[in-house]
All heavy atoms as TSV, in Angstrom:
chain	resi	resn	atom	element	x	y	z
A	1	MET	N	N	57.536	101.140	134.054
A	1	MET	CA	C	58.889	101.133	134.048
A	1	MET	C	C	59.476	102.081	135.285
A	1	MET	O	O	59.087	103.181	135.350
A	1	MET	CB	C	59.644	101.537	132.777
A	1	MET	CG	C	61.100	101.305	132.752
A	1	MET	SD	S	61.813	101.791	131.159
A	1	MET	CE	C	61.255	100.461	130.058
A	2	SER	N	N	60.396	101.583	136.104
A	2	SER	CA	C	60.756	102.421	137.151
A	2	SER	C	C	61.824	103.389	136.724
A	2	SER	O	O	62.455	103.390	135.623
A	2	SER	CB	C	61.459	101.438	138.298
A	2	SER	OG	O	62.660	100.941	137.828
A	3	ASP	N	N	62.115	104.403	137.554
A	3	ASP	CA	C	63.028	105.417	137.300
A	3	ASP	C	C	64.468	104.883	137.131
A	3	ASP	O	O	65.267	105.340	136.363
A	3	ASP	CB	C	63.009	106.481	138.395
A	3	ASP	CG	C	61.717	107.331	138.281
A	3	ASP	OD1	O	61.121	107.390	137.201
A	3	ASP	OD2	O	61.451	108.008	139.259
A	4	LYS	N	N	64.785	103.894	137.933
A	4	LYS	CA	C	66.125	103.299	137.851
A	4	LYS	C	C	66.396	102.637	136.578
A	4	LYS	O	O	67.392	102.779	135.894
A	4	LYS	CB	C	66.343	102.256	138.935
A	4	LYS	CG	C	67.690	101.678	139.101
A	4	LYS	CD	C	67.786	100.629	140.315
A	4	LYS	CE	C	69.113	100.080	140.197
A	4	LYS	NZ	N	69.305	99.136	141.378
A	5	LYS	N	N	65.318	101.866	135.968
A	5	LYS	CA	C	65.456	101.230	134.724
A	5	LYS	C	C	65.448	102.192	133.599
A	5	LYS	O	O	66.255	102.099	132.612
A	5	LYS	CB	C	64.264	100.256	134.579
A	5	LYS	CG	C	64.376	98.928	135.366
A	5	LYS	CD	C	63.265	98.000	135.165
A	5	LYS	CE	C	63.374	96.799	136.070
A	5	LYS	NZ	N	62.296	95.831	135.740
A	6	LEU	N	N	64.739	103.257	133.701
A	6	LEU	CA	C	64.684	104.341	132.644
A	6	LEU	C	C	65.967	105.153	132.755
A	6	LEU	O	O	66.487	105.457	131.565
A	6	LEU	CB	C	63.685	105.378	133.019
A	6	LEU	CG	C	63.225	106.262	131.836
A	6	LEU	CD1	C	62.861	105.594	130.659
A	6	LEU	CD2	C	62.141	107.233	132.365
A	7	THR	N	N	66.710	105.230	133.755
A	7	THR	CA	C	67.962	105.877	133.899
A	7	THR	C	C	68.972	105.080	133.191
A	7	THR	O	O	69.913	105.488	132.368
A	7	THR	CB	C	68.424	106.229	135.269
A	7	THR	OG1	O	67.354	107.006	135.833
A	7	THR	CG2	C	69.816	106.899	135.349
A	8	ILE	N	N	69.004	103.762	133.536
A	8	ILE	CA	C	69.927	102.757	132.828
A	8	ILE	C	C	69.681	102.742	131.361
A	8	ILE	O	O	70.772	102.818	130.592
A	8	ILE	CB	C	69.762	101.407	133.518
A	8	ILE	CG1	C	70.259	101.422	134.994
A	8	ILE	CG2	C	70.590	100.341	132.710
A	8	ILE	CD1	C	70.091	100.192	135.686
A	9	LEU	N	N	68.496	102.737	130.975
A	9	LEU	CA	C	68.225	102.761	129.507
A	9	LEU	C	C	68.715	103.974	128.771
A	9	LEU	O	O	69.278	103.904	127.703
A	9	LEU	CB	C	66.704	102.492	129.307
A	9	LEU	CG	C	66.266	102.327	127.845
A	9	LEU	CD1	C	66.813	101.102	127.239
A	9	LEU	CD2	C	64.790	102.310	127.867
A	10	GLY	N	N	68.549	105.046	129.469
A	10	GLY	CA	C	69.048	106.248	129.020
A	10	GLY	C	C	70.566	106.375	128.787
A	10	GLY	O	O	71.147	106.871	127.762
A	11	ILE	N	N	71.286	105.870	129.757
A	11	ILE	CA	C	72.765	105.843	129.890
A	11	ILE	C	C	73.185	104.880	128.628
A	11	ILE	O	O	74.196	105.186	127.895
A	11	ILE	CB	C	73.253	105.399	131.153
A	11	ILE	CG1	C	73.059	106.502	132.192
A	11	ILE	CG2	C	74.810	105.059	131.089
A	11	ILE	CD1	C	73.290	106.077	133.712
A	12	VAL	N	N	72.484	103.828	128.580
A	12	VAL	CA	C	72.992	102.779	127.535
A	12	VAL	C	C	72.785	103.428	126.094
A	12	VAL	O	O	73.568	103.283	125.150
A	12	VAL	CB	C	72.157	101.421	127.595
A	12	VAL	CG1	C	72.365	100.611	126.435
A	12	VAL	CG2	C	72.604	100.759	128.867
A	13	ALA	N	N	71.574	104.103	125.994
A	13	ALA	CA	C	71.251	104.725	124.672
A	13	ALA	C	C	72.300	105.784	124.317
A	13	ALA	O	O	72.852	106.041	123.208
A	13	ALA	CB	C	69.914	105.431	124.643
A	14	ALA	N	N	72.710	106.734	125.342
A	14	ALA	CA	C	73.709	107.690	125.108
A	14	ALA	C	C	75.044	107.051	124.777
A	14	ALA	O	O	75.718	107.611	123.721
A	14	ALA	CB	C	73.862	108.592	126.381
A	15	VAL	N	N	75.481	105.919	125.386
A	15	VAL	CA	C	76.731	105.353	125.083
A	15	VAL	C	C	76.627	104.795	123.660
A	15	VAL	O	O	77.602	104.891	122.867
A	15	VAL	CB	C	77.009	104.195	126.004
A	15	VAL	CG1	C	78.163	103.316	125.672
A	15	VAL	CG2	C	77.288	104.738	127.437
A	16	MET	N	N	75.580	104.198	123.172
A	16	MET	CA	C	75.374	103.710	121.824
A	16	MET	C	C	75.499	104.847	120.861
A	16	MET	O	O	76.115	104.592	119.791
A	16	MET	CB	C	74.051	102.925	121.741
A	16	MET	CG	C	74.006	101.760	122.614
A	16	MET	SD	S	75.246	100.505	122.228
A	16	MET	CE	C	74.658	99.860	120.710
A	17	VAL	N	N	74.922	105.928	121.177
A	17	VAL	CA	C	75.000	107.201	120.216
A	17	VAL	C	C	76.445	107.620	120.062
A	17	VAL	O	O	76.917	107.818	119.041
A	17	VAL	CB	C	73.973	108.278	120.702
A	17	VAL	CG1	C	74.390	109.591	119.940
A	17	VAL	CG2	C	72.558	107.926	120.530
A	18	VAL	N	N	77.161	107.698	121.179
A	18	VAL	CA	C	78.567	108.117	121.027
A	18	VAL	C	C	79.381	107.054	120.330
A	18	VAL	O	O	80.280	107.401	119.496
A	18	VAL	CB	C	79.184	108.243	122.533
A	18	VAL	CG1	C	80.632	108.425	122.535
A	18	VAL	CG2	C	78.441	109.464	123.248
A	19	TRP	N	N	79.094	105.838	120.578
A	19	TRP	CA	C	79.888	104.693	119.903
A	19	TRP	C	C	79.552	104.728	118.355
A	19	TRP	O	O	80.473	104.611	117.590
A	19	TRP	CB	C	79.402	103.367	120.416
A	19	TRP	CG	C	80.132	102.196	119.878
A	19	TRP	CD1	C	81.474	102.216	119.347
A	19	TRP	CD2	C	79.688	100.932	119.837
A	19	TRP	NE1	N	81.687	100.929	118.885
A	19	TRP	CE2	C	80.779	100.019	119.066
A	19	TRP	CE3	C	78.469	100.221	120.097
A	19	TRP	CZ2	C	80.639	98.786	118.856
A	19	TRP	CZ3	C	78.388	98.929	119.844
A	19	TRP	CH2	C	79.371	98.115	119.248
A	20	ALA	N	N	78.283	105.077	117.996
A	20	ALA	CA	C	77.942	105.200	116.605
A	20	ALA	C	C	78.705	106.318	115.865
A	20	ALA	O	O	79.154	106.141	114.752
A	20	ALA	CB	C	76.486	105.241	116.387
A	21	VAL	N	N	78.790	107.442	116.528
A	21	VAL	CA	C	79.528	108.575	116.109
A	21	VAL	C	C	81.012	108.393	115.867
A	21	VAL	O	O	81.555	108.662	114.831
A	21	VAL	CB	C	79.307	109.805	116.873
A	21	VAL	CG1	C	80.221	110.966	116.574
A	21	VAL	CG2	C	77.830	110.232	116.894
A	22	VAL	N	N	81.610	107.684	116.857
A	22	VAL	CA	C	83.024	107.308	116.708
A	22	VAL	C	C	83.214	106.374	115.625
A	22	VAL	O	O	84.072	106.484	114.833
A	22	VAL	CB	C	83.470	106.675	118.088
A	22	VAL	CG1	C	84.911	106.087	117.911
A	22	VAL	CG2	C	83.444	107.807	119.098
A	23	GLN	N	N	82.377	105.270	115.506
A	23	GLN	CA	C	82.520	104.363	114.381
A	23	GLN	C	C	82.356	105.044	113.047
A	23	GLN	O	O	83.082	104.681	112.047
A	23	GLN	CB	C	81.446	103.255	114.520
A	23	GLN	CG	C	81.760	102.338	115.610
A	23	GLN	CD	C	83.086	101.520	115.386
A	23	GLN	OE1	O	83.346	101.144	114.253
A	23	GLN	NE2	N	83.757	101.271	116.475
A	24	SER	N	N	81.432	106.074	112.975
A	24	SER	CA	C	81.272	106.726	111.661
A	24	SER	C	C	82.532	107.523	111.267
A	24	SER	O	O	82.940	107.520	110.177
A	24	SER	CB	C	80.057	107.694	111.834
A	24	SER	OG	O	79.949	108.510	110.757
A	25	HIS	N	N	82.979	108.168	112.242
A	25	HIS	CA	C	84.346	108.953	111.900
A	25	HIS	C	C	85.415	108.070	111.537
A	25	HIS	O	O	86.303	108.377	110.686
A	25	HIS	CB	C	84.710	109.757	113.119
A	25	HIS	CG	C	83.839	111.018	113.349
A	25	HIS	ND1	N	83.870	112.083	112.447
A	25	HIS	CD2	C	82.905	111.337	114.198
A	25	HIS	CE1	C	82.945	112.985	112.794
A	25	HIS	NE2	N	82.394	112.519	113.897
A	26	VAL	N	N	85.584	106.842	112.209
A	26	VAL	CA	C	86.649	105.896	111.858
A	26	VAL	C	C	86.429	105.335	110.513
A	26	VAL	O	O	87.397	105.218	109.712
A	26	VAL	CB	C	86.693	104.765	112.889
A	26	VAL	CG1	C	87.653	103.697	112.471
A	26	VAL	CG2	C	87.176	105.362	114.309
A	27	SER	N	N	85.104	104.989	110.152
A	27	SER	CA	C	85.027	104.326	108.789
A	27	SER	C	C	85.028	105.408	107.673
A	27	SER	O	O	85.193	104.948	106.498
A	27	SER	CB	C	83.653	103.681	108.770
A	27	SER	OG	O	82.487	104.608	108.809
A	28	ASN	N	N	84.829	106.641	108.014
A	28	ASN	CA	C	84.937	107.716	106.806
A	28	ASN	C	C	86.354	108.241	106.613
A	28	ASN	O	O	86.520	109.073	105.830
A	28	ASN	CB	C	83.954	108.803	107.089
A	28	ASN	CG	C	82.486	108.374	106.956
A	28	ASN	OD1	O	82.190	107.312	106.122
A	28	ASN	ND2	N	81.578	109.008	107.639
A	29	ARG	N	N	87.354	107.655	107.347
A	29	ARG	CA	C	88.659	108.304	107.173
A	29	ARG	C	C	89.149	107.867	105.738
A	29	ARG	O	O	88.896	107.017	105.140
A	29	ARG	CB	C	89.698	107.411	108.162
A	29	ARG	CG	C	90.055	108.361	109.247
A	29	ARG	CD	C	91.163	107.689	109.941
A	29	ARG	NE	N	90.595	106.628	110.730
A	29	ARG	CZ	C	91.365	105.810	111.511
A	29	ARG	NH1	N	92.654	105.873	111.459
A	29	ARG	NH2	N	90.814	104.899	112.151
A	30	VAL	N	N	89.896	108.939	105.205
A	30	VAL	CA	C	90.495	108.835	103.887
A	30	VAL	C	C	91.636	107.834	103.925
A	30	VAL	O	O	92.597	108.085	104.777
A	30	VAL	CB	C	90.857	110.122	103.305
A	30	VAL	CG1	C	91.429	109.907	101.915
A	30	VAL	CG2	C	89.564	110.996	103.242
A	31	LYS	N	N	91.647	106.783	103.131
A	31	LYS	CA	C	92.799	106.013	103.156
A	31	LYS	C	C	93.868	106.375	102.329
A	31	LYS	O	O	93.676	106.891	101.331
A	31	LYS	CB	C	92.291	104.584	102.702
A	31	LYS	CG	C	91.325	103.862	103.633
A	31	LYS	CD	C	90.889	102.575	103.207
A	31	LYS	CE	C	89.958	101.831	104.075
A	31	LYS	NZ	N	88.793	102.560	104.548
A	32	SER	N	N	95.157	106.389	102.799
A	32	SER	CA	C	96.273	106.899	102.155
A	32	SER	C	C	96.497	105.843	101.023
A	32	SER	O	O	96.606	104.667	101.330
A	32	SER	CB	C	97.411	107.179	102.956
A	32	SER	OG	O	97.870	105.960	103.593
A	33	GLU	N	N	96.899	106.355	99.870
A	33	GLU	CA	C	97.290	105.510	98.773
A	33	GLU	C	C	98.815	105.465	98.642
A	33	GLU	O	O	99.490	106.370	98.763
A	33	GLU	CB	C	96.708	105.903	97.450
A	33	GLU	CG	C	95.238	105.838	97.335
A	33	GLU	CD	C	94.653	106.176	96.020
A	33	GLU	OE1	O	95.367	106.146	94.995
A	33	GLU	OE2	O	93.403	106.522	95.941
A	34	SER	N	N	99.379	104.137	98.451
A	34	SER	CA	C	100.711	103.916	98.363
A	34	SER	C	C	101.174	103.958	96.863
A	34	SER	O	O	100.418	103.689	95.965
A	34	SER	CB	C	101.157	102.528	98.915
A	34	SER	OG	O	102.335	102.333	98.683
A	35	ASN	N	N	102.390	104.587	96.634
A	35	ASN	CA	C	102.974	104.572	95.304
A	35	ASN	C	C	103.535	103.395	94.907
A	35	ASN	O	O	104.025	103.139	93.833
A	35	ASN	CB	C	103.964	105.759	95.274
A	35	ASN	CG	C	103.246	107.205	95.358
A	35	ASN	OD1	O	102.102	107.238	95.056
A	35	ASN	ND2	N	103.985	108.113	95.823
A	36	GLU	N	N	103.697	102.395	95.864
A	36	GLU	CA	C	104.305	101.132	95.586
A	36	GLU	C	C	103.249	100.135	95.179
A	36	GLU	O	O	101.983	100.179	95.568
A	36	GLU	CB	C	105.057	100.626	96.813
A	36	GLU	CG	C	106.182	101.538	97.312
A	36	GLU	CD	C	106.799	101.009	98.544
A	36	GLU	OE1	O	106.628	99.880	98.968
A	36	GLU	OE2	O	107.507	101.817	99.207
A	37	PRO	N	N	103.523	99.177	94.463
A	37	PRO	CA	C	102.634	98.124	93.879
A	37	PRO	C	C	102.179	97.251	95.141
A	37	PRO	O	O	102.967	96.924	95.961
A	37	PRO	CB	C	103.334	97.422	92.812
A	37	PRO	CG	C	104.713	97.563	93.100
A	37	PRO	CD	C	104.833	98.924	93.675
A	38	ALA	N	N	100.997	96.852	95.151
A	38	ALA	CA	C	100.444	95.917	96.160
A	38	ALA	C	C	100.184	94.563	95.492
A	38	ALA	O	O	99.323	94.480	94.602
A	38	ALA	CB	C	99.144	96.502	96.807
A	39	TYR	N	N	100.803	93.661	95.772
A	39	TYR	CA	C	100.671	92.329	95.122
A	39	TYR	C	C	99.637	91.478	95.866
A	39	TYR	O	O	99.488	91.503	97.050
A	39	TYR	CB	C	102.112	91.517	95.251
A	39	TYR	CG	C	103.193	92.247	94.608
A	39	TYR	CD1	C	104.137	92.949	95.276
A	39	TYR	CD2	C	103.217	92.294	93.224
A	39	TYR	CE1	C	105.203	93.631	94.674
A	39	TYR	CE2	C	104.254	92.928	92.541
A	39	TYR	CZ	C	105.301	93.554	93.272
A	39	TYR	OH	O	106.138	94.195	92.549
A	40	LEU	N	N	98.973	90.682	95.095
A	40	LEU	CA	C	97.774	89.842	95.593
A	40	LEU	C	C	98.320	88.790	96.587
A	40	LEU	O	O	97.825	88.430	97.473
A	40	LEU	CB	C	96.951	89.343	94.389
A	40	LEU	CG	C	95.982	90.365	93.823
A	40	LEU	CD1	C	95.323	89.706	92.510
A	40	LEU	CD2	C	95.011	90.761	94.827
A	41	ILE	N	N	99.358	88.118	95.989
A	41	ILE	CA	C	99.984	87.032	96.695
A	41	ILE	C	C	101.384	87.379	97.148
A	41	ILE	O	O	102.264	87.482	96.284
A	41	ILE	CB	C	100.027	85.861	95.774
A	41	ILE	CG1	C	98.627	85.363	95.248
A	41	ILE	CG2	C	100.684	84.601	96.498
A	41	ILE	CD1	C	98.691	84.226	94.203
A	42	GLN	N	N	101.487	87.770	98.400
A	42	GLN	CA	C	102.801	88.159	98.916
A	42	GLN	C	C	103.782	87.004	98.763
A	42	GLN	O	O	103.575	85.788	99.057
A	42	GLN	CB	C	102.570	88.424	100.367
A	42	GLN	CG	C	101.662	89.663	100.599
A	42	GLN	CD	C	102.074	90.975	99.960
A	42	GLN	OE1	O	103.264	91.272	99.921
A	42	GLN	NE2	N	101.209	91.715	99.444
A	43	GLY	N	N	104.995	87.432	98.310
A	43	GLY	CA	C	106.091	86.408	98.185
A	43	GLY	C	C	106.091	85.635	96.883
A	43	GLY	O	O	107.053	84.804	96.722
A	44	LEU	N	N	105.173	85.878	95.958
A	44	LEU	CA	C	105.225	85.124	94.578
A	44	LEU	C	C	106.272	85.869	93.827
A	44	LEU	O	O	106.154	87.133	93.562
A	44	LEU	CB	C	103.855	85.253	94.064
A	44	LEU	CG	C	103.666	84.672	92.638
A	44	LEU	CD1	C	103.940	83.222	92.711
A	44	LEU	CD2	C	102.284	85.097	92.109
A	45	ASP	N	N	107.102	85.108	93.311
A	45	ASP	CA	C	108.079	85.636	92.295
A	45	ASP	C	C	107.488	85.666	90.946
A	45	ASP	O	O	107.376	84.639	90.205
A	45	ASP	CB	C	109.435	84.820	92.289
A	45	ASP	CG	C	110.458	85.415	91.586
A	45	ASP	OD1	O	110.343	86.613	91.134
A	45	ASP	OD2	O	111.565	84.762	91.263
A	46	THR	N	N	107.020	86.876	90.479
A	46	THR	CA	C	106.365	87.009	89.164
A	46	THR	C	C	107.264	86.717	88.012
A	46	THR	O	O	106.819	86.501	86.917
A	46	THR	CB	C	105.657	88.321	89.112
A	46	THR	OG1	O	106.613	89.427	89.316
A	46	THR	CG2	C	104.514	88.453	90.124
A	47	ASP	N	N	108.512	86.863	88.226
A	47	ASP	CA	C	109.536	86.639	87.124
A	47	ASP	C	C	109.567	85.242	86.695
A	47	ASP	O	O	110.023	84.844	85.558
A	47	ASP	CB	C	110.971	87.065	87.574
A	47	ASP	CG	C	111.085	88.606	87.863
A	47	ASP	OD1	O	110.160	89.370	87.187
A	47	ASP	OD2	O	111.803	88.945	88.586
A	48	GLU	N	N	109.020	84.302	87.429
A	48	GLU	CA	C	109.020	82.791	87.178
A	48	GLU	C	C	107.826	82.475	86.417
A	48	GLU	O	O	107.675	81.190	86.167
A	48	GLU	CB	C	109.330	82.095	88.449
A	48	GLU	CG	C	110.687	82.280	89.005
A	48	GLU	CD	C	111.140	81.253	89.973
A	48	GLU	OE1	O	110.433	80.201	90.165
A	48	GLU	OE2	O	112.058	81.567	90.801
A	49	ILE	N	N	106.859	83.340	86.280
A	49	ILE	CA	C	105.585	83.019	85.623
A	49	ILE	C	C	105.836	83.137	84.089
A	49	ILE	O	O	106.167	84.177	83.609
A	49	ILE	CB	C	104.489	83.928	86.131
A	49	ILE	CG1	C	104.232	83.711	87.603
A	49	ILE	CG2	C	103.211	83.695	85.289
A	49	ILE	CD1	C	103.272	84.667	88.099
A	50	GLY	N	N	105.535	82.030	83.368
A	50	GLY	CA	C	105.762	82.027	81.832
A	50	GLY	C	C	104.589	82.423	81.133
A	50	GLY	O	O	104.638	83.029	80.120
A	51	SER	N	N	103.435	81.952	81.670
A	51	SER	CA	C	102.147	82.237	80.930
A	51	SER	C	C	101.003	82.219	81.998
A	51	SER	O	O	101.078	81.529	83.026
A	51	SER	CB	C	101.902	81.214	79.738
A	51	SER	OG	O	101.768	79.957	80.347
A	52	ILE	N	N	99.876	82.804	81.609
A	52	ILE	CA	C	98.691	82.954	82.343
A	52	ILE	C	C	97.392	82.520	81.422
A	52	ILE	O	O	97.430	83.180	80.349
A	52	ILE	CB	C	98.461	84.305	82.947
A	52	ILE	CG1	C	99.577	84.641	83.940
A	52	ILE	CG2	C	97.143	84.285	83.727
A	52	ILE	CD1	C	99.548	86.105	84.426
A	53	VAL	N	N	96.682	81.539	81.808
A	53	VAL	CA	C	95.522	81.223	80.978
A	53	VAL	C	C	94.254	81.797	81.596
A	53	VAL	O	O	94.102	81.389	82.816
A	53	VAL	CB	C	95.559	79.609	80.856
A	53	VAL	CG1	C	94.254	79.263	80.086
A	53	VAL	CG2	C	96.813	79.033	80.279
A	54	LEU	N	N	93.507	82.452	80.939
A	54	LEU	CA	C	92.187	83.052	81.376
A	54	LEU	C	C	91.083	82.305	80.633
A	54	LEU	O	O	91.092	82.422	79.384
A	54	LEU	CB	C	92.200	84.609	81.122
A	54	LEU	CG	C	93.381	85.378	81.772
A	54	LEU	CD1	C	93.307	86.810	81.236
A	54	LEU	CD2	C	93.309	85.251	83.276
A	55	GLY	N	N	90.068	81.802	81.388
A	55	GLY	CA	C	88.893	81.265	80.682
A	55	GLY	C	C	89.111	79.762	80.381
A	55	GLY	O	O	90.135	79.183	80.708
A	56	THR	N	N	88.041	79.275	79.693
A	56	THR	CA	C	88.108	77.886	79.364
A	56	THR	C	C	87.486	77.690	77.961
A	56	THR	O	O	86.791	78.456	77.374
A	56	THR	CB	C	87.275	76.928	80.276
A	56	THR	OG1	O	86.003	77.340	80.297
A	56	THR	CG2	C	87.939	76.931	81.715
A	57	GLY	N	N	87.691	76.494	77.236
A	57	GLY	CA	C	87.173	76.179	76.051
A	57	GLY	C	C	87.511	77.101	74.956
A	57	GLY	O	O	88.686	77.616	74.843
A	58	GLU	N	N	86.548	77.549	74.139
A	58	GLU	CA	C	86.796	78.494	73.000
A	58	GLU	C	C	86.917	79.986	73.659
A	58	GLU	O	O	87.469	80.832	72.832
A	58	GLU	CB	C	85.645	78.543	72.009
A	58	GLU	CG	C	85.454	77.268	71.393
A	58	GLU	CD	C	84.285	77.231	70.349
A	58	GLU	OE1	O	83.851	78.337	69.970
A	58	GLU	OE2	O	83.953	76.145	69.922
A	59	GLU	N	N	86.531	80.216	74.839
A	59	GLU	CA	C	86.776	81.541	75.420
A	59	GLU	C	C	88.170	81.736	76.119
A	59	GLU	O	O	88.333	82.726	76.796
A	59	GLU	CB	C	85.682	81.673	76.422
A	59	GLU	CG	C	84.197	81.666	75.964
A	59	GLU	CD	C	83.878	82.887	75.082
A	59	GLU	OE1	O	84.334	84.037	75.411
A	59	GLU	OE2	O	83.142	82.732	74.062
A	60	LYS	N	N	89.055	80.783	75.896
A	60	LYS	CA	C	90.317	80.919	76.543
A	60	LYS	C	C	91.171	81.714	75.933
A	60	LYS	O	O	91.414	81.936	74.751
A	60	LYS	CB	C	90.906	79.431	76.566
A	60	LYS	CG	C	92.284	79.266	77.176
A	60	LYS	CD	C	92.689	77.816	77.264
A	60	LYS	CE	C	93.147	77.325	75.886
A	60	LYS	NZ	N	93.824	75.980	76.039
A	61	VAL	N	N	91.878	82.514	76.715
A	61	VAL	CA	C	93.022	83.528	76.334
A	61	VAL	C	C	94.218	83.148	77.161
A	61	VAL	O	O	94.211	83.101	78.373
A	61	VAL	CB	C	92.404	84.985	76.587
A	61	VAL	CG1	C	93.590	85.974	76.270
A	61	VAL	CG2	C	91.190	85.257	75.891
A	62	THR	N	N	95.313	83.284	76.353
A	62	THR	CA	C	96.685	82.930	77.061
A	62	THR	C	C	97.533	84.190	77.005
A	62	THR	O	O	97.682	84.766	75.896
A	62	THR	CB	C	97.341	81.826	76.351
A	62	THR	OG1	O	96.531	80.609	76.365
A	62	THR	CG2	C	98.593	81.502	76.948
A	63	LEU	N	N	98.083	84.601	78.132
A	63	LEU	CA	C	98.975	85.633	78.266
A	63	LEU	C	C	100.355	85.047	78.370
A	63	LEU	O	O	100.581	84.225	79.199
A	63	LEU	CB	C	98.692	86.505	79.415
A	63	LEU	CG	C	97.203	87.198	79.457
A	63	LEU	CD1	C	97.212	87.903	80.868
A	63	LEU	CD2	C	97.098	88.076	78.430
A	64	LYS	N	N	101.326	85.368	77.451
A	64	LYS	CA	C	102.636	84.740	77.542
A	64	LYS	C	C	103.618	85.854	77.851
A	64	LYS	O	O	103.428	87.039	77.397
A	64	LYS	CB	C	103.038	84.136	76.220
A	64	LYS	CG	C	102.227	82.891	75.917
A	64	LYS	CD	C	102.646	82.258	74.625
A	64	LYS	CE	C	101.876	81.047	74.435
A	64	LYS	NZ	N	102.266	80.239	73.265
A	65	ARG	N	N	104.659	85.582	78.439
A	65	ARG	CA	C	105.771	86.487	78.900
A	65	ARG	C	C	106.771	86.648	77.652
A	65	ARG	O	O	107.181	85.713	77.149
A	65	ARG	CB	C	106.528	86.110	80.121
A	65	ARG	CG	C	107.433	87.102	80.481
A	65	ARG	CD	C	108.173	86.644	81.833
A	65	ARG	NE	N	107.319	86.677	82.982
A	65	ARG	CZ	C	107.096	87.731	83.694
A	65	ARG	NH1	N	107.444	88.888	83.434
A	65	ARG	NH2	N	106.314	87.607	84.833
A	66	GLU	N	N	106.979	87.930	77.273
A	66	GLU	CA	C	107.864	88.196	76.338
A	66	GLU	C	C	108.733	89.544	76.683
A	66	GLU	O	O	108.034	90.552	76.962
A	66	GLU	CB	C	107.243	88.431	74.934
A	66	GLU	CG	C	106.577	87.276	74.388
A	66	GLU	CD	C	106.155	87.529	72.878
A	66	GLU	OE1	O	106.409	88.691	72.389
A	66	GLU	OE2	O	105.526	86.670	72.408
A	67	ASN	N	N	109.901	89.336	76.799
A	67	ASN	CA	C	110.797	90.445	77.146
A	67	ASN	C	C	110.353	91.167	78.626
A	67	ASN	O	O	110.369	92.424	78.699
A	67	ASN	CB	C	110.782	91.652	76.124
A	67	ASN	CG	C	111.288	91.061	74.761
A	67	ASN	OD1	O	112.187	90.374	74.810
A	67	ASN	ND2	N	110.714	91.580	73.738
A	68	GLY	N	N	110.012	90.341	79.411
A	68	GLY	CA	C	109.672	90.786	80.816
A	68	GLY	C	C	108.223	91.299	80.903
A	68	GLY	O	O	107.811	91.778	82.063
A	69	HIS	N	N	107.409	91.326	79.769
A	69	HIS	CA	C	106.059	91.771	79.934
A	69	HIS	C	C	105.074	90.655	79.343
A	69	HIS	O	O	105.459	89.869	78.556
A	69	HIS	CB	C	105.749	93.030	79.024
A	69	HIS	CG	C	106.672	94.191	79.501
A	69	HIS	ND1	N	106.549	94.838	80.590
A	69	HIS	CD2	C	107.651	94.842	78.852
A	69	HIS	CE1	C	107.375	95.708	80.803
A	69	HIS	NE2	N	108.128	95.784	79.726
A	70	PHE	N	N	103.812	90.678	79.812
A	70	PHE	CA	C	102.802	89.792	79.385
A	70	PHE	C	C	102.188	90.320	78.085
A	70	PHE	O	O	101.627	91.473	78.098
A	70	PHE	CB	C	101.858	89.413	80.500
A	70	PHE	CG	C	102.326	88.547	81.528
A	70	PHE	CD1	C	102.606	89.093	82.693
A	70	PHE	CD2	C	102.512	87.256	81.361
A	70	PHE	CE1	C	103.202	88.355	83.694
A	70	PHE	CE2	C	103.008	86.483	82.201
A	70	PHE	CZ	C	103.304	86.891	83.429
A	71	VAL	N	N	102.048	89.536	77.068
A	71	VAL	CA	C	101.302	89.924	75.780
A	71	VAL	C	C	100.253	88.820	75.510
A	71	VAL	O	O	100.375	87.686	75.857
A	71	VAL	CB	C	102.280	89.991	74.582
A	71	VAL	CG1	C	103.255	91.110	74.776
A	71	VAL	CG2	C	103.024	88.722	74.458
A	72	VAL	N	N	99.115	89.222	74.745
A	72	VAL	CA	C	98.117	88.295	74.444
A	72	VAL	C	C	98.628	87.373	73.276
A	72	VAL	O	O	99.120	87.857	72.252
A	72	VAL	CB	C	96.877	89.037	74.179
A	72	VAL	CG1	C	95.747	88.059	73.714
A	72	VAL	CG2	C	96.389	89.887	75.161
């Protein structure tokens, strides 16, 4: 291997190490938690949901809305 190729390989390796360190710091950032609720489906009006059915057959459970809350 020539000196030119070895120099290029060294530069690429150094750049990759720097990139890995930067990625490590970015991925380890502490995410701030919001005090507001985060909805799974944006824009869904949950007040219009009357009941939710979970499971099938004999394992089925139904949640019904009563007084603004869901009950089993």
